[in-house]
C-alpha positions, 0 to 999 in steps of 0.5 A, spaced: 645 382 649 652 380 649 656 383 654 663 383 651 670 385 653 677 385 651 680 379 653 687 383 655 683 388 659 679 383 662 685 380 665 690 386 666 692 387 673 690 380 675 694 375 670 696 380 666 701 386 667 700 393 665 703 394 657 705 402 661 708 401 667 709 408 671 706 413 677 705 420 676 701 425 679 695 428 677 697 434 674 702 430 669 698 424 668 694 426 661 701 429 659 704 421 660 698 418 657 698 422 650 706 421 650 705 413 650 699 413 645 704 417 641 710 412 641 705 406 640 702 410 634 709 412 631 712 405 632 706 401 629 706 406 623 713 405 622 714 398 622 707 395 620 704 399 616 710 400 611 715 396 608 720 393 610 715 390 615 718 388 622 712 385 625 712 389 631 707 385 636 707 389 643 710 396 645 711 396 653 713 403 656 716 403 663 718 410 666 723 412 671 725 419 674 730 420 668 728 416 662 723 412 658 724 405 657 721 402 651 721 395 650 718 392 642 716 385 642 717 383 634 718 377 630 723 380 626 728 383 631 734 384 625 729 389 622 728 393 628 736 392 630 739 394 623 746 392 621 750 394 628 744 397 631 744 403 626 736 403 626 735 402 633 739 408 635 735 412 629 728 410 632 731 412 639 733 419 636 726 420 632 722 418 639 726 423 643 724 428 638 717 426 638 716 426 646 722 431 648 725 425 654 731 421 654 729 414 651 732 407 651 730 402 646 729 394 648 728 389 642 725 382 645 724 376 639 718 373 639 719 366 638 712 364 634 709 368 630 703 364 629 701 363 636 701 372 636 694 374 635 696 381 633 701 378 628 696 374 625 691 378 624 696 383 621 698 377 616 691 376 615 690 384 613 695 384 609 693 378 605 686 381 604 690 387 601 692 382 596 685 380 594 686 373 596 680 369 598 678 371 606 676 364 607 682 360 605 686 365 609 682 365 615 683 357 615 690 357 614 691 362 620 687 357 624 691 351 622 697 354 623 697 356 630 694 349 632 699 346 629 704 350 633 701 348 639 695 353 641 689 350 644 683 354 640 683 359 635 677 364 633 678 369 627 672 374 625 673 378 619 667 383 618 666 388 612 665 388 605 668 381 604 670 379 596 668 386 594 660 384 596 655 390 596 652 388 603 658 388 608 658 381 613 662 378 618 664 371 618 667 366 623 672 361 623 674 357 629 678 351 631 678 348 639 676 352 644 676 358 647 674 360 655 673 368 654 670 368 662 676 364 665 681 369 668 685 363 669 686 362 661 691 365 657 687 368 652 691 373 646 687 378 642 688 382 637 685 386 632 688 389 624 685 393 619 685 391 612 683 398 608 682 395 601 679 399 595 672 397 596 672 399 603 675 397 610 675 389 613 676 388 620 679 383 623 679 379 630 683 374 633 683 370 639 688 365 641 688 360 647 695 358 650 693 354 656 693 356 663 697 361 665 704 358 668 703 352 663 707 355 657 706 353 650 712 349 647 712 351 640 711 345 635 717 346 629 715 342 624 721 340 620 721 335 614 725 328 615 731 328 610 729 322 605 735 317 604 737 316 598 737 320 592 731 323 588 726 319 584 728 317 577 736 320 578 742 315 576 745 312 582 740 314 587 740 309 593 732 308 594 734 306 601 732 298 601 739 293 602 741 290 596 743 283 596 750 281 595 749 277 588 746 284 586 752 288 587 756 283 584 752 283 577 753 290 577 761 289 576 760 283 571 764 278 576 762 271 576 759 269 583 763 263 587 758 258 586 758 258 578 766 258 578 766 251 582 763 245 580 759 241 586 762 235 588 756 231 585 758 232 578 766 231 579 764 224 581 760 223 575 766 225 571 
């Protein structure tokens, strides 16, 4: 029988920090816990479940005596902040009305979305809603993460895949996923694609290396091509041209053709 647990909860308190950091007496603990749940559900519904999608991967909550600090980790900070911070102010007012406490909102940018398991799962779910092929989507997600520097990726999709009558689960895996190694930084995320023929669940594991050994995302940039496009007029092919060919284009004669050689002068 498989003894499986969440990689995030397995490492919390050992190599990972808590996503909610506060202390409360026994009388207030339940109220604070429900407030945290409401904040996370509201942020997910506002930014991840409806357009414009802001790709919020994680919500961290820290409480002090006077206020609640909410930190949003997002791949699109401009969508959350809005013009001149208007969206952040609106979000702060809405959360204050939700839990009736003073709120401060902070936004942190995620540099590479392909290395965040939650965002990868949400991306796969969004494409499944558009009736894309599940095998191709899962394979592309794994390859993108590996190209950005991940050491291992595993994606599982379960449900009525492609509208089949019998639900099943399929797995795509690249690299290694050391789940039982506490020193391994394994990111885990889930998402649900609610399609017309049923719900499809997606689970994503991304292995980024050991803690302390940070991954530098590999940004693939196209090298600029030398010269103009193929078949274009005046486009340089990148090869050096000989002096004779340059003079031939202008119609000028070469010096060898205009001056006679010494041997021909003697015969004359």
